[in-house]
PANU-215604 format. One record per residue: residue number from 1; x negated, y negated, z of N, C-alpha, C in turn. Coordinates in steps of 0.1 Angstrom, whole numbers, always signed. Example, Ala and Ser with C-alpha at 12.3 -4.5 7.8 and 13.67 -1.06 7.14 Angstrom:
BEGIN
k:1; n_px:-132; n_py:+57; n_pz:+78; ca_px:-123; ca_py:+45; ca_pz:+78; c_px:-132; c_py:+33; c_pz:+78
k:2; n_px:-128; n_py:+22; n_pz:+71; ca_px:-137; ca_py:+11; ca_pz:+71; c_px:-129; c_py:+0; c_pz:+79
// end
This chain:
BEGIN
k:1; n_px:-73; n_py:+87; n_pz:-199; ca_px:-61; ca_py:+79; ca_pz:-200; c_px:-49; c_py:+87; c_pz:-206
k:2; n_px:-38; n_py:+87; n_pz:-200; ca_px:-28; ca_py:+96; ca_pz:-204; c_px:-22; c_py:+90; c_pz:-220
k:3; n_px:-17; n_py:+97; n_pz:-228; ca_px:-11; ca_py:+95; ca_pz:-239; c_px:+3; c_py:+90; c_pz:-237
k:4; n_px:+5; n_py:+82; n_pz:-251; ca_px:+21; ca_py:+73; ca_pz:-248; c_px:+32; c_py:+85; c_pz:-246
k:5; n_px:+30; n_py:+95; n_pz:-254; ca_px:+41; ca_py:+105; ca_pz:-252; c_px:+43; c_py:+111; c_pz:-235
k:6; n_px:+31; n_py:+113; n_pz:-231; ca_px:+30; ca_py:+117; ca_pz:-216; c_px:+37; c_py:+108; c_pz:-208
k:7; n_px:+33; n_py:+94; n_pz:-211; ca_px:+38; ca_py:+84; ca_pz:-202; c_px:+53; c_py:+84; c_pz:-203
k:8; n_px:+59; n_py:+83; n_pz:-215; ca_px:+74; ca_py:+82; ca_pz:-218; c_px:+80; c_py:+93; c_pz:-211
k:9; n_px:+74; n_py:+104; n_pz:-209; ca_px:+80; ca_py:+116; ca_pz:-203; c_px:+82; c_py:+112; c_pz:-188
k:10; n_px:+73; n_py:+110; n_pz:-183; ca_px:+70; ca_py:+104; ca_pz:-168; c_px:+80; c_py:+93; c_pz:-166
k:11; n_px:+83; n_py:+81; n_pz:-174; ca_px:+92; ca_py:+72; ca_pz:-173; c_px:+104; c_py:+79; c_pz:-173
k:12; n_px:+106; n_py:+89; n_pz:-181; ca_px:+122; ca_py:+92; ca_pz:-181; c_px:+124; c_py:+98; c_pz:-172
k:13; n_px:+119; n_py:+106; n_pz:-166; ca_px:+117; ca_py:+118; ca_pz:-152; c_px:+123; c_py:+106; c_pz:-143
k:14; n_px:+112; n_py:+95; n_pz:-137; ca_px:+115; ca_py:+87; ca_pz:-128; c_px:+129; c_py:+81; c_pz:-129
k:15; n_px:+133; n_py:+75; n_pz:-143; ca_px:+144; ca_py:+70; ca_pz:-148; c_px:+158; c_py:+77; c_pz:-143
k:16; n_px:+155; n_py:+92; n_pz:-145; ca_px:+167; ca_py:+100; ca_pz:-141; c_px:+169; c_py:+101; c_pz:-125
k:17; n_px:+156; n_py:+102; n_pz:-119; ca_px:+154; ca_py:+104; ca_pz:-103; c_px:+162; c_py:+91; c_pz:-100
k:18; n_px:+161; n_py:+79; n_pz:-104; ca_px:+167; ca_py:+68; ca_pz:-99; c_px:+179; c_py:+66; c_pz:-100
k:19; n_px:+182; n_py:+70; n_pz:-109; ca_px:+200; ca_py:+70; ca_pz:-115; c_px:+210; c_py:+78; c_pz:-102
k:20; n_px:+202; n_py:+90; n_pz:-100; ca_px:+209; ca_py:+96; ca_pz:-93; c_px:+207; c_py:+96; c_pz:-75
k:21; n_px:+197; n_py:+84; n_pz:-73; ca_px:+195; ca_py:+81; ca_pz:-59; c_px:+199; c_py:+70; c_pz:-51
k:22; n_px:+206; n_py:+68; n_pz:-39; ca_px:+209; ca_py:+54; ca_pz:-34; c_px:+201; c_py:+51; c_pz:-25
k:23; n_px:+193; n_py:+59; n_pz:-17; ca_px:+182; ca_py:+54; ca_pz:-8; c_px:+172; c_py:+66; c_pz:-6
k:24; n_px:+160; n_py:+61; n_pz:-8; ca_px:+148; ca_py:+70; ca_pz:-8; c_px:+135; c_py:+66; c_pz:-15
k:25; n_px:+126; n_py:+74; n_pz:-17; ca_px:+113; ca_py:+67; ca_pz:-23; c_px:+111; c_py:+81; c_pz:-34
k:26; n_px:+104; n_py:+75; n_pz:-44; ca_px:+99; ca_py:+86; ca_pz:-55; c_px:+82; c_py:+82; c_pz:-54
k:27; n_px:+73; n_py:+94; n_pz:-54; ca_px:+59; ca_py:+92; ca_pz:-54; c_px:+53; c_py:+98; c_pz:-65
k:28; n_px:+43; n_py:+92; n_pz:-72; ca_px:+35; ca_py:+97; ca_pz:-84; c_px:+24; c_py:+102; c_pz:-77
k:29; n_px:+21; n_py:+115; n_pz:-83; ca_px:+6; ca_py:+120; ca_pz:-78; c_px:-1; c_py:+121; c_pz:-88
k:30; n_px:-13; n_py:+114; n_pz:-91; ca_px:-21; ca_py:+112; ca_pz:-100; c_px:-33; c_py:+120; c_pz:-98
k:31; n_px:-38; n_py:+128; n_pz:-108; ca_px:-52; ca_py:+134; ca_pz:-107; c_px:-59; c_py:+132; c_pz:-123
k:32; n_px:-70; n_py:+129; n_pz:-119; ca_px:-79; ca_py:+125; ca_pz:-130; c_px:-73; c_py:+115; c_pz:-142
k:33; n_px:-66; n_py:+106; n_pz:-136; ca_px:-61; ca_py:+96; ca_pz:-144; c_px:-44; c_py:+101; c_pz:-150
k:34; n_px:-40; n_py:+113; n_pz:-146; ca_px:-27; ca_py:+116; ca_pz:-154; c_px:-17; c_py:+120; c_pz:-141
k:35; n_px:-6; n_py:+117; n_pz:-144; ca_px:+7; ca_py:+120; ca_pz:-133; c_px:+9; c_py:+134; c_pz:-134
k:36; n_px:+5; n_py:+143; n_pz:-123; ca_px:+7; ca_py:+157; ca_pz:-123; c_px:+20; c_py:+161; c_pz:-116
k:37; n_px:+25; n_py:+153; n_pz:-106; ca_px:+35; ca_py:+158; ca_pz:-97; c_px:+44; c_py:+145; c_pz:-95
k:38; n_px:+57; n_py:+145; n_pz:-93; ca_px:+65; ca_py:+136; ca_pz:-88; c_px:+72; c_py:+140; c_pz:-75
k:39; n_px:+74; n_py:+135; n_pz:-66; ca_px:+81; ca_py:+138; ca_pz:-53; c_px:+93; c_py:+130; c_pz:-51
k:40; n_px:+104; n_py:+134; n_pz:-50; ca_px:+115; ca_py:+123; ca_pz:-47; c_px:+120; c_py:+127; c_pz:-30
k:41; n_px:+121; n_py:+117; n_pz:-22; ca_px:+126; ca_py:+118; ca_pz:-11; c_px:+140; c_py:+110; c_pz:-9
k:42; n_px:+149; n_py:+115; n_pz:-6; ca_px:+163; ca_py:+111; ca_pz:-5; c_px:+167; c_py:+108; c_pz:+7
k:43; n_px:+173; n_py:+97; n_pz:+12; ca_px:+178; ca_py:+97; ca_pz:+24; c_px:+193; c_py:+95; c_pz:+23
k:44; n_px:+199; n_py:+102; n_pz:+34; ca_px:+216; ca_py:+103; ca_pz:+31; c_px:+220; c_py:+97; c_pz:+43
k:45; n_px:+227; n_py:+83; n_pz:+41; ca_px:+231; ca_py:+77; ca_pz:+52; c_px:+247; c_py:+80; c_pz:+58
k:46; n_px:+248; n_py:+86; n_pz:+68; ca_px:+261; ca_py:+89; ca_pz:+74; c_px:+267; c_py:+77; c_pz:+83
k:47; n_px:+281; n_py:+73; n_pz:+78; ca_px:+289; ca_py:+62; ca_pz:+85; c_px:+294; c_py:+66; c_pz:+96
// end
């Protein structure tokens, strides 16, 4: 199980990604019960 400090770091990273994004998705990659990678796919809508 991940420690609190690890989870807080993940949550902070996700929060920053969300604040910069209008459209898209964020994927958490988990290995052995720990988040090892965050992926951000952003969509840009052209009017």
